[in-house]
PDB file as gemmi writes it, atoms N, CA and C in Angstrom:
CRYST1    1.000    1.000    1.000  90.00  90.00  90.00 P 1                      
ATOM      1  N   MET A   1     159.809  90.460-171.273  1.00  0.00           N  
ATOM      2  CA  MET A   1     160.414  90.597-170.336  1.00  0.00           C  
ATOM      3  C   MET A   1     161.672  89.571-170.693  1.00  0.00           C  
ATOM      4  N   SER A   2     162.939  90.095-170.459  1.00  0.00           N  
ATOM      5  CA  SER A   2     164.047  88.921-170.483  1.00  0.00           C  
ATOM      6  C   SER A   2     163.821  87.377-169.448  1.00  0.00           C  
ATOM      7  N   TYR A   3     164.094  86.562-169.981  1.00  0.00           N  
ATOM      8  CA  TYR A   3     164.217  85.197-168.753  1.00  0.00           C  
ATOM      9  C   TYR A   3     165.266  85.536-167.218  1.00  0.00           C  
ATOM     10  N   PHE A   4     166.482  86.306-167.899  1.00  0.00           N  
ATOM     11  CA  PHE A   4     167.084  86.584-166.597  1.00  0.00           C  
ATOM     12  C   PHE A   4     167.149  87.817-166.253  1.00  0.00           C  
ATOM     13  N   LYS A   5     167.465  88.205-164.986  1.00  0.00           N  
ATOM     14  CA  LYS A   5     167.195  89.687-165.064  1.00  0.00           C  
ATOM     15  C   LYS A   5     168.601  90.223-165.788  1.00  0.00           C  
ATOM     16  N   HIS A   6     169.679  89.349-165.477  1.00  0.00           N  
ATOM     17  CA  HIS A   6     170.826  90.203-166.219  1.00  0.00           C  
ATOM     18  C   HIS A   6     171.590  88.546-166.876  1.00  0.00           C  
ATOM     19  N   HIS A   7     171.930  89.052-168.114  1.00  0.00           N  
ATOM     20  CA  HIS A   7     173.057  87.919-168.462  1.00  0.00           C  
ATOM     21  C   HIS A   7     173.861  87.760-169.240  1.00  0.00           C  
ATOM     22  N   VAL A   8     175.233  87.530-168.692  1.00  0.00           N  
ATOM     23  CA  VAL A   8     176.548  88.320-168.357  1.00  0.00           C  
ATOM     24  C   VAL A   8     177.407  87.244-169.736  1.00  0.00           C  
ATOM     25  N   PHE A   9     177.986  87.712-170.791  1.00  0.00           N  
ATOM     26  CA  PHE A   9     178.631  86.619-171.896  1.00  0.00           C  
ATOM     27  C   PHE A   9     180.571  87.402-171.852  1.00  0.00           C  
ATOM     28  N   PHE A  10     180.880  86.383-171.328  1.00  0.00           N  
ATOM     29  CA  PHE A  10     182.622  86.818-171.149  1.00  0.00           C  
ATOM     30  C   PHE A  10     183.278  86.244-172.391  1.00  0.00           C  
ATOM     31  N   CYS A  11     183.629  86.948-173.357  1.00  0.00           N  
ATOM     32  CA  CYS A  11     184.077  86.808-173.986  1.00  0.00           C  
ATOM     33  C   CYS A  11     185.602  85.610-173.372  1.00  0.00           C  
ATOM     34  N   THR A  12     185.295  84.123-174.289  1.00  0.00           N  
ATOM     35  CA  THR A  12     186.997  83.542-173.994  1.00  0.00           C  
ATOM     36  C   THR A  12     187.378  82.940-175.408  1.00  0.00           C  
ATOM     37  N   ASN A  13     187.078  84.046-176.135  1.00  0.00           N  
ATOM     38  CA  ASN A  13     188.113  83.296-177.208  1.00  0.00           C  
ATOM     39  C   ASN A  13     189.620  83.063-177.262  1.00  0.00           C  
ATOM     40  N   GLN A  14     189.887  82.091-177.691  1.00  0.00           N  
ATOM     41  CA  GLN A  14     191.268  81.737-177.580  1.00  0.00           C  
ATOM     42  C   GLN A  14     191.742  81.337-178.898  1.00  0.00           C  
ATOM     43  N   ARG A  15     193.158  82.262-179.419  1.00  0.00           N  
ATOM     44  CA  ARG A  15     193.083  82.902-180.678  1.00  0.00           C  
ATOM     45  C   ARG A  15     195.213  82.017-180.335  1.00  0.00           C  
ATOM     46  N   ASP A  16     195.663  82.385-181.609  1.00  0.00           N  
ATOM     47  CA  ASP A  16     196.754  81.235-181.880  1.00  0.00           C  
ATOM     48  C   ASP A  16     198.107  82.698-180.927  1.00  0.00           C  
ATOM     49  N   PRO A  17     198.810  81.338-180.606  1.00  0.00           N  
ATOM     50  CA  PRO A  17     200.281  82.756-179.827  1.00  0.00           C  
ATOM     51  C   PRO A  17     200.424  83.761-180.337  1.00  0.00           C  
ATOM     52  N   GLY A  18     200.635  85.075-179.530  1.00  0.00           N  
ATOM     53  CA  GLY A  18     201.127  86.473-180.516  1.00  0.00           C  
ATOM     54  C   GLY A  18     199.998  86.954-180.718  1.00  0.00           C  
ATOM     55  N   ILE A  19     198.521  86.814-180.719  1.00  0.00           N  
ATOM     56  CA  ILE A  19     197.590  87.045-181.423  1.00  0.00           C  
ATOM     57  C   ILE A  19     196.515  87.615-180.466  1.00  0.00           C  
ATOM     58  N   THR A  20     196.215  88.535-180.220  1.00  0.00           N  
ATOM     59  CA  THR A  20     195.323  89.472-179.026  1.00  0.00           C  
ATOM     60  C   THR A  20     194.093  88.435-178.806  1.00  0.00           C  
ATOM     61  N   CYS A  21     194.047  88.357-177.745  1.00  0.00           N  
ATOM     62  CA  CYS A  21     192.367  87.817-177.653  1.00  0.00           C  
ATOM     63  C   CYS A  21     192.220  87.794-175.984  1.00  0.00           C  
ATOM     64  N   CYS A  22     190.901  87.385-175.650  1.00  0.00           N  
ATOM     65  CA  CYS A  22     190.659  87.414-174.439  1.00  0.00           C  
ATOM     66  C   CYS A  22     191.069  86.977-173.249  1.00  0.00           C  
ATOM     67  N   ASN A  23     191.154  85.367-173.984  1.00  0.00           N  
ATOM     68  CA  ASN A  23     191.102  84.088-173.321  1.00  0.00           C  
ATOM     69  C   ASN A  23     192.752  84.217-172.718  1.00  0.00           C  
ATOM     70  N   ALA A  24     193.600  85.063-173.180  1.00  0.00           N  
ATOM     71  CA  ALA A  24     194.899  85.290-172.829  1.00  0.00           C  
ATOM     72  C   ALA A  24     195.160  86.285-171.673  1.00  0.00           C  
ATOM     73  N   HIS A  25     193.946  86.761-171.449  1.00  0.00           N  
ATOM     74  CA  HIS A  25     194.068  88.014-170.706  1.00  0.00           C  
ATOM     75  C   HIS A  25     193.207  87.165-169.081  1.00  0.00           C  
ATOM     76  N   GLY A  26     193.128  85.731-169.409  1.00  0.00           N  
ATOM     77  CA  GLY A  26     192.504  85.000-168.139  1.00  0.00           C  
ATOM     78  C   GLY A  26     191.096  85.443-168.238  1.00  0.00           C  
ATOM     79  N   ALA A  27     190.096  85.015-169.307  1.00  0.00           N  
ATOM     80  CA  ALA A  27     189.142  85.272-169.369  1.00  0.00           C  
ATOM     81  C   ALA A  27     188.248  84.093-168.950  1.00  0.00           C  
ATOM     82  N   THR A  28     188.885  83.283-168.954  1.00  0.00           N  
ATOM     83  CA  THR A  28     187.908  81.907-168.568  1.00  0.00           C  
ATOM     84  C   THR A  28     188.129  81.353-166.724  1.00  0.00           C  
ATOM     85  N   GLU A  29     189.010  81.848-166.565  1.00  0.00           N  
ATOM     86  CA  GLU A  29     189.546  82.044-165.300  1.00  0.00           C  
ATOM     87  C   GLU A  29     188.637  83.072-164.476  1.00  0.00           C  
ATOM     88  N   LEU A  30     188.507  84.179-164.834  1.00  0.00           N  
ATOM     89  CA  LEU A  30     187.383  85.204-164.412  1.00  0.00           C  
ATOM     90  C   LEU A  30     186.168  84.849-164.551  1.00  0.00           C  
ATOM     91  N   ARG A  31     186.030  84.218-165.679  1.00  0.00           N  
ATOM     92  CA  ARG A  31     184.273  83.783-166.244  1.00  0.00           C  
ATOM     93  C   ARG A  31     183.905  82.921-164.903  1.00  0.00           C  
ATOM     94  N   ASN A  32     184.684  81.947-164.939  1.00  0.00           N  
ATOM     95  CA  ASN A  32     184.975  80.856-163.750  1.00  0.00           C  
ATOM     96  C   ASN A  32     184.513  81.375-162.708  1.00  0.00           C  
ATOM     97  N   TYR A  33     185.783  82.600-161.816  1.00  0.00           N  
ATOM     98  CA  TYR A  33     185.246  83.574-160.730  1.00  0.00           C  
ATOM     99  C   TYR A  33     184.058  84.420-160.242  1.00  0.00           C  
ATOM    100  N   ALA A  34     183.445  84.577-161.670  1.00  0.00           N  
ATOM    101  CA  ALA A  34     182.010  85.104-161.640  1.00  0.00           C  
ATOM    102  C   ALA A  34     180.740  84.377-161.311  1.00  0.00           C  
ATOM    103  N   LYS A  35     181.183  83.324-162.306  1.00  0.00           N  
ATOM    104  CA  LYS A  35     179.729  82.551-161.919  1.00  0.00           C  
ATOM    105  C   LYS A  35     179.925  81.696-160.644  1.00  0.00           C  
ATOM    106  N   ASP A  36     180.718  81.237-160.190  1.00  0.00           N  
ATOM    107  CA  ASP A  36     181.124  80.716-158.631  1.00  0.00           C  
ATOM    108  C   ASP A  36     180.432  81.769-157.806  1.00  0.00           C  
ATOM    109  N   ARG A  37     180.863  83.400-157.837  1.00  0.00           N  
ATOM    110  CA  ARG A  37     180.231  84.387-156.965  1.00  0.00           C  
ATOM    111  C   ARG A  37     178.718  84.158-157.261  1.00  0.00           C  
ATOM    112  N   ILE A  38     178.434  84.511-158.317  1.00  0.00           N  
ATOM    113  CA  ILE A  38     177.053  84.700-158.520  1.00  0.00           C  
ATOM    114  C   ILE A  38     176.292  83.370-157.494  1.00  0.00           C  
ATOM    115  N   LYS A  39     176.708  82.424-158.028  1.00  0.00           N  
ATOM    116  CA  LYS A  39     176.366  80.871-157.376  1.00  0.00           C  
ATOM    117  C   LYS A  39     176.574  81.167-155.871  1.00  0.00           C  
ATOM    118  N   ALA A  40     177.248  81.653-155.311  1.00  0.00           N  
ATOM    119  CA  ALA A  40     177.389  81.964-153.601  1.00  0.00           C  
ATOM    120  C   ALA A  40     176.556  83.119-153.378  1.00  0.00           C  
ATOM    121  N   LEU A  41     176.030  83.843-154.004  1.00  0.00           N  
ATOM    122  CA  LEU A  41     175.305  85.235-153.313  1.00  0.00           C  
ATOM    123  C   LEU A  41     173.620  84.822-153.709  1.00  0.00           C  
ATOM    124  N   GLY A  42     173.629  83.086-154.278  1.00  0.00           N  
ATOM    125  CA  GLY A  42     172.376  82.745-154.434  1.00  0.00           C  
ATOM    126  C   GLY A  42     171.713  83.676-155.792  1.00  0.00           C  
ATOM    127  N   LEU A  43     172.344  84.526-156.614  1.00  0.00           N  
ATOM    128  CA  LEU A  43     171.031  84.985-157.880  1.00  0.00           C  
ATOM    129  C   LEU A  43     171.621  84.304-158.464  1.00  0.00           C  
ATOM    130  N   HIS A  44     171.724  83.010-158.996  1.00  0.00           N  
ATOM    131  CA  HIS A  44     171.482  82.106-159.643  1.00  0.00           C  
ATOM    132  C   HIS A  44     170.041  81.342-159.963  1.00  0.00           C  
ATOM    133  N   GLU A  45     169.469  81.656-159.616  1.00  0.00           N  
ATOM    134  CA  GLU A  45     168.079  81.115-159.196  1.00  0.00           C  
ATOM    135  C   GLU A  45     167.172  81.832-158.807  1.00  0.00           C  
ATOM    136  N   GLY A  46     165.659  81.632-159.358  1.00  0.00           N  
ATOM    137  CA  GLY A  46     164.647  82.662-158.876  1.00  0.00           C  
ATOM    138  C   GLY A  46     164.117  83.788-159.862  1.00  0.00           C  
ATOM    139  N   LYS A  47     163.729  84.854-159.609  1.00  0.00           N  
ATOM    140  CA  LYS A  47     162.948  86.056-160.333  1.00  0.00           C  
ATOM    141  C   LYS A  47     164.122  86.487-160.639  1.00  0.00           C  
ATOM    142  N   THR A  48     165.173  86.735-160.172  1.00  0.00           N  
ATOM    143  CA  THR A  48     166.618  87.512-160.302  1.00  0.00           C  
ATOM    144  C   THR A  48     167.968  86.716-160.814  1.00  0.00           C  
ATOM    145  N   LYS A  49     166.955  85.769-161.421  1.00  0.00           N  
ATOM    146  CA  LYS A  49     168.300  85.099-161.528  1.00  0.00           C  
ATOM    147  C   LYS A  49     169.188  85.985-162.282  1.00  0.00           C  
ATOM    148  N   ILE A  50     170.647  85.595-162.506  1.00  0.00           N  
ATOM    149  CA  ILE A  50     172.137  86.063-163.335  1.00  0.00           C  
ATOM    150  C   ILE A  50     172.729  85.045-163.788  1.00  0.00           C  
ATOM    151  N   ARG A  51     172.829  85.284-164.932  1.00  0.00           N  
ATOM    152  CA  ARG A  51     173.529  83.901-165.618  1.00  0.00           C  
ATOM    153  C   ARG A  51     174.687  84.213-166.784  1.00  0.00           C  
ATOM    154  N   ILE A  52     175.523  83.664-165.859  1.00  0.00           N  
ATOM    155  CA  ILE A  52     176.953  83.892-166.456  1.00  0.00           C  
ATOM    156  C   ILE A  52     177.124  82.642-167.906  1.00  0.00           C  
ATOM    157  N   ASN A  53     177.903  83.420-168.805  1.00  0.00           N  
ATOM    158  CA  ASN A  53     178.153  82.346-169.724  1.00  0.00           C  
ATOM    159  C   ASN A  53     179.196  82.946-170.463  1.00  0.00           C  
ATOM    160  N   SER A  54     179.933  81.727-171.205  1.00  0.00           N  
ATOM    161  CA  SER A  54     180.960  82.252-172.324  1.00  0.00           C  
ATOM    162  C   SER A  54     180.386  82.155-173.441  1.00  0.00           C  
ATOM    163  N   ALA A  55     180.948  83.321-174.424  1.00  0.00           N  
ATOM    164  CA  ALA A  55     180.993  83.851-175.499  1.00  0.00           C  
ATOM    165  C   ALA A  55     182.654  83.316-176.450  1.00  0.00           C  
ATOM    166  N   GLY A  56     182.041  83.308-177.579  1.00  0.00           N  
ATOM    167  CA  GLY A  56     183.156  83.402-178.555  1.00  0.00           C  
ATOM    168  C   GLY A  56     183.583  84.419-179.079  1.00  0.00           C  
ATOM    169  N   CYS A  57     184.346  84.665-179.903  1.00  0.00           N  
ATOM    170  CA  CYS A  57     185.275  86.128-180.326  1.00  0.00           C  
ATOM    171  C   CYS A  57     183.727  87.292-180.094  1.00  0.00           C  
ATOM    172  N   MET A  58     183.827  88.074-179.817  1.00  0.00           N  
ATOM    173  CA  MET A  58     182.717  89.072-179.966  1.00  0.00           C  
ATOM    174  C   MET A  58     183.420  90.706-180.564  1.00  0.00           C  
ATOM    175  N   ASP A  59     184.686  90.749-181.055  1.00  0.00           N  
ATOM    176  CA  ASP A  59     185.250  91.255-182.048  1.00  0.00           C  
ATOM    177  C   ASP A  59     185.604  92.607-181.528  1.00  0.00           C  
ATOM    178  N   ARG A  60     185.816  92.355-180.102  1.00  0.00           N  
ATOM    179  CA  ARG A  60     186.135  94.087-179.503  1.00  0.00           C  
ATOM    180  C   ARG A  60     187.446  93.501-178.457  1.00  0.00           C  
ATOM    181  N   CYS A  61     188.411  92.632-179.611  1.00  0.00           N  
ATOM    182  CA  CYS A  61     189.777  92.077-178.615  1.00  0.00           C  
ATOM    183  C   CYS A  61     190.874  93.270-178.343  1.00  0.00           C  
ATOM    184  N   ASP A  62     190.573  93.902-179.306  1.00  0.00           N  
ATOM    185  CA  ASP A  62     191.480  95.423-178.780  1.00  0.00           C  
ATOM    186  C   ASP A  62     191.488  96.365-177.743  1.00  0.00           C  
ATOM    187  N   LEU A  63     190.045  96.081-177.383  1.00  0.00           N  
ATOM    188  CA  LEU A  63     189.457  96.500-175.839  1.00  0.00           C  
ATOM    189  C   LEU A  63     189.406  95.580-174.812  1.00  0.00           C  
ATOM    190  N   GLY A  64     190.050  94.570-174.978  1.00  0.00           N  
ATOM    191  CA  GLY A  64     189.544  93.171-174.209  1.00  0.00           C  
ATOM    192  C   GLY A  64     190.670  92.908-173.160  1.00  0.00           C  
ATOM    193  N   PRO A  65     190.425  92.258-171.636  1.00  0.00           N  
ATOM    194  CA  PRO A  65     188.874  91.218-172.261  1.00  0.00           C  
ATOM    195  C   PRO A  65     187.765  91.847-171.884  1.00  0.00           C  
ATOM    196  N   VAL A  66     186.834  91.517-172.603  1.00  0.00           N  
ATOM    197  CA  VAL A  66     185.877  91.880-172.368  1.00  0.00           C  
ATOM    198  C   VAL A  66     184.364  91.077-172.297  1.00  0.00           C  
ATOM    199  N   ILE A  67     183.418  91.641-171.376  1.00  0.00           N  
ATOM    200  CA  ILE A  67     182.325  91.045-171.260  1.00  0.00           C  
ATOM    201  C   ILE A  67     180.942  92.217-171.727  1.00  0.00           C  
ATOM    202  N   VAL A  68     179.879  91.433-171.902  1.00  0.00           N  
ATOM    203  CA  VAL A  68     178.815  92.409-171.929  1.00  0.00           C  
ATOM    204  C   VAL A  68     177.139  91.638-171.080  1.00  0.00           C  
ATOM    205  N   VAL A  69     176.468  92.750-171.048  1.00  0.00           N  
ATOM    206  CA  VAL A  69     175.526  92.473-169.862  1.00  0.00           C  
ATOM    207  C   VAL A  69     174.189  92.864-170.707  1.00  0.00           C  
ATOM    208  N   TYR A  70     173.136  91.723-170.945  1.00  0.00           N  
ATOM    209  CA  TYR A  70     172.357  91.991-171.352  1.00  0.00           C  
ATOM    210  C   TYR A  70     171.106  92.070-170.607  1.00  0.00           C  
ATOM    211  N   PRO A  71     170.189  92.207-169.973  1.00  0.00           N  
ATOM    212  CA  PRO A  71     169.517  93.101-171.543  1.00  0.00           C  
ATOM    213  C   PRO A  71     169.919  94.479-171.708  1.00  0.00           C  
ATOM    214  N   ASP A  72     170.775  95.098-170.598  1.00  0.00           N  
ATOM    215  CA  ASP A  72     171.449  96.453-170.837  1.00  0.00           C  
ATOM    216  C   ASP A  72     172.463  96.424-171.901  1.00  0.00           C  
ATOM    217  N   ASP A  73     173.008  95.828-172.495  1.00  0.00           N  
ATOM    218  CA  ASP A  73     173.915  95.908-173.599  1.00  0.00           C  
ATOM    219  C   ASP A  73     174.604  97.196-173.073  1.00  0.00           C  
ATOM    220  N   VAL A  74     175.721  96.585-171.995  1.00  0.00           N  
ATOM    221  CA  VAL A  74     176.626  97.667-171.088  1.00  0.00           C  
ATOM    222  C   VAL A  74     177.927  96.186-171.696  1.00  0.00           C  
ATOM    223  N   TRP A  75     179.301  97.060-172.272  1.00  0.00           N  
ATOM    224  CA  TRP A  75     180.156  96.109-172.307  1.00  0.00           C  
ATOM    225  C   TRP A  75     181.121  96.868-171.678  1.00  0.00           C  
ATOM    226  N   TYR A  76     181.857  95.631-171.058  1.00  0.00           N  
ATOM    227  CA  TYR A  76     183.067  96.553-169.602  1.00  0.00           C  
ATOM    228  C   TYR A  76     184.259  95.450-170.644  1.00  0.00           C  
ATOM    229  N   THR A  77     185.265  95.939-170.076  1.00  0.00           N  
ATOM    230  CA  THR A  77     186.596  95.662-169.743  1.00  0.00           C  
ATOM    231  C   THR A  77     186.976  94.997-168.135  1.00  0.00           C  
ATOM    232  N   TYR A  78     187.879  94.412-168.131  1.00  0.00           N  
ATOM    233  CA  TYR A  78     188.111  94.236-166.673  1.00  0.00           C  
ATOM    234  C   TYR A  78     189.866  93.864-166.685  1.00  0.00           C  
ATOM    235  N   VAL A  79     190.448  93.930-165.114  1.00  0.00           N  
ATOM    236  CA  VAL A  79     191.980  93.357-165.128  1.00  0.00           C  
ATOM    237  C   VAL A  79     191.555  92.401-164.460  1.00  0.00           C  
ATOM    238  N   ASP A  80     190.923  92.253-163.321  1.00  0.00           N  
ATOM    239  CA  ASP A  80     191.064  91.048-161.868  1.00  0.00           C  
ATOM    240  C   ASP A  80     190.243  90.708-161.414  1.00  0.00           C  
ATOM    241  N   LYS A  81     189.967  89.513-160.264  1.00  0.00           N  
ATOM    242  CA  LYS A  81     189.062  89.559-159.347  1.00  0.00           C  
ATOM    243  C   LYS A  81     188.183  90.976-159.200  1.00  0.00           C  
ATOM    244  N   GLU A  82     188.509  91.917-158.690  1.00  0.00           N  
ATOM    245  CA  GLU A  82     188.291  93.316-158.116  1.00  0.00           C  
ATOM    246  C   GLU A  82     187.435  93.835-158.990  1.00  0.00           C  
ATOM    247  N   ASP A  83     187.565  93.994-160.193  1.00  0.00           N  
ATOM    248  CA  ASP A  83     186.702  94.974-161.434  1.00  0.00           C  
ATOM    249  C   ASP A  83     185.606  93.417-161.285  1.00  0.00           C  
ATOM    250  N   ILE A  84     185.788  92.251-161.643  1.00  0.00           N  
ATOM    251  CA  ILE A  84     184.296  91.637-161.542  1.00  0.00           C  
ATOM    252  C   ILE A  84     183.485  91.804-160.538  1.00  0.00           C  
ATOM    253  N   ASP A  85     184.273  91.592-159.244  1.00  0.00           N  
ATOM    254  CA  ASP A  85     183.064  92.023-158.086  1.00  0.00           C  
ATOM    255  C   ASP A  85     182.727  93.501-158.173  1.00  0.00           C  
ATOM    256  N   GLU A  86     182.940  94.233-158.756  1.00  0.00           N  
ATOM    257  CA  GLU A  86     182.848  95.608-158.949  1.00  0.00           C  
ATOM    258  C   GLU A  86     181.420  95.853-159.953  1.00  0.00           C  
ATOM    259  N   ILE A  87     181.855  95.051-161.166  1.00  0.00           N  
ATOM    260  CA  ILE A  87     180.765  94.678-161.832  1.00  0.00           C  
ATOM    261  C   ILE A  87     179.350  94.295-161.326  1.00  0.00           C  
ATOM    262  N   ILE A  88     179.952  92.836-160.151  1.00  0.00           N  
ATOM    263  CA  ILE A  88     178.600  92.163-159.932  1.00  0.00           C  
ATOM    264  C   ILE A  88     177.922  92.932-158.843  1.00  0.00           C  
ATOM    265  N   ASP A  89     178.920  93.789-158.023  1.00  0.00           N  
ATOM    266  CA  ASP A  89     178.556  94.818-156.616  1.00  0.00           C  
ATOM    267  C   ASP A  89     177.647  95.242-157.252  1.00  0.00           C  
ATOM    268  N   GLN A  90     177.912  96.674-158.083  1.00  0.00           N  
ATOM    269  CA  GLN A  90     177.711  97.636-158.460  1.00  0.00           C  
ATOM    270  C   GLN A  90     176.770  97.553-159.835  1.00  0.00           C  
ATOM    271  N   HIS A  91     176.897  96.548-160.553  1.00  0.00           N  
ATOM    272  CA  HIS A  91     175.495  96.774-161.875  1.00  0.00           C  
ATOM    273  C   HIS A  91     174.871  96.253-161.921  1.00  0.00           C  
ATOM    274  N   LEU A  92     175.442  94.570-161.424  1.00  0.00           N  
ATOM    275  CA  LEU A  92     174.513  93.683-161.689  1.00  0.00           C  
ATOM    276  C   LEU A  92     173.461  93.293-160.379  1.00  0.00           C  
ATOM    277  N   ILE A  93     174.185  93.792-159.223  1.00  0.00           N  
ATOM    278  CA  ILE A  93     173.136  93.839-157.760  1.00  0.00           C  
ATOM    279  C   ILE A  93     172.508  94.980-157.696  1.00  0.00           C  
ATOM    280  N   GLY A  94     173.422  96.032-157.954  1.00  0.00           N  
ATOM    281  CA  GLY A  94     173.194  97.805-157.675  1.00  0.00           C  
ATOM    282  C   GLY A  94     172.494  98.659-158.492  1.00  0.00           C  
ATOM    283  N   GLY A  95     172.193  98.141-159.918  1.00  0.00           N  
ATOM    284  CA  GLY A  95     172.074  98.535-160.716  1.00  0.00           C  
ATOM    285  C   GLY A  95     172.543  99.590-161.152  1.00  0.00           C  
ATOM    286  N   LYS A  96     174.010 100.041-160.928  1.00  0.00           N  
ATOM    287  CA  LYS A  96     174.567 101.282-161.164  1.00  0.00           C  
ATOM    288  C   LYS A  96     175.806 100.837-162.319  1.00  0.00           C  
ATOM    289  N   ILE A  97     175.582 101.528-163.502  1.00  0.00           N  
ATOM    290  CA  ILE A  97     177.114 100.829-164.551  1.00  0.00           C  
ATOM    291  C   ILE A  97     178.329 101.475-163.837  1.00  0.00           C  
ATOM    292  N   VAL A  98     179.147 100.709-163.744  1.00  0.00           N  
ATOM    293  CA  VAL A  98     180.741 100.988-163.563  1.00  0.00           C  
ATOM    294  C   VAL A  98     181.138 101.759-164.778  1.00  0.00           C  
ATOM    295  N   GLU A  99     181.092 103.469-164.268  1.00  0.00           N  
ATOM    296  CA  GLU A  99     181.717 104.069-165.799  1.00  0.00           C  
ATOM    297  C   GLU A  99     183.000 103.619-166.148  1.00  0.00           C  
ATOM    298  N   ARG A 100     183.930 103.438-164.862  1.00  0.00           N  
ATOM    299  CA  ARG A 100     185.498 103.437-165.008  1.00  0.00           C  
ATOM    300  C   ARG A 100     185.912 102.227-166.233  1.00  0.00           C  
ATOM    301  N   LEU A 101     184.911 101.159-166.120  1.00  0.00           N  
ATOM    302  CA  LEU A 101     185.056  99.939-166.962  1.00  0.00           C  
ATOM    303  C   LEU A 101     184.834  99.497-168.229  1.00  0.00           C  
ATOM    304  N   LYS A 102     183.477 101.056-168.452  1.00  0.00           N  
ATOM    305  CA  LYS A 102     182.735 100.844-169.263  1.00  0.00           C  
ATOM    306  C   LYS A 102     182.906 100.850-170.845  1.00  0.00           C  
ATOM    307  N   ILE A 103     183.277 100.063-172.009  1.00  0.00           N  
ATOM    308  CA  ILE A 103     183.882 100.363-173.055  1.00  0.00           C  
ATOM    309  C   ILE A 103     182.862 100.383-174.155  1.00  0.00           C  
TER     310      ILE A 103                                                      
END                                                                             
């Protein structure tokens, strides 16, 4: 059994200017938003811990920005806070994969 109910990795890789990367699409800011929201919901502790982490390049920049949710091994792309909220509400809390954001 995994230590976390869900472990979410946000690619926050920064490449040279002009080269596609997740961080150029606001990945760090949206990772911080997700982390704050999980904490505000009280989902960062106890038996149902959800952990939000940064990751280096996950080699999917052309589909990015990207996150991966473990142990479910589900990859998502996102654009804004509303997409992050949908992933949190539907997948991390509700257990339903957000098909429209899945890659």
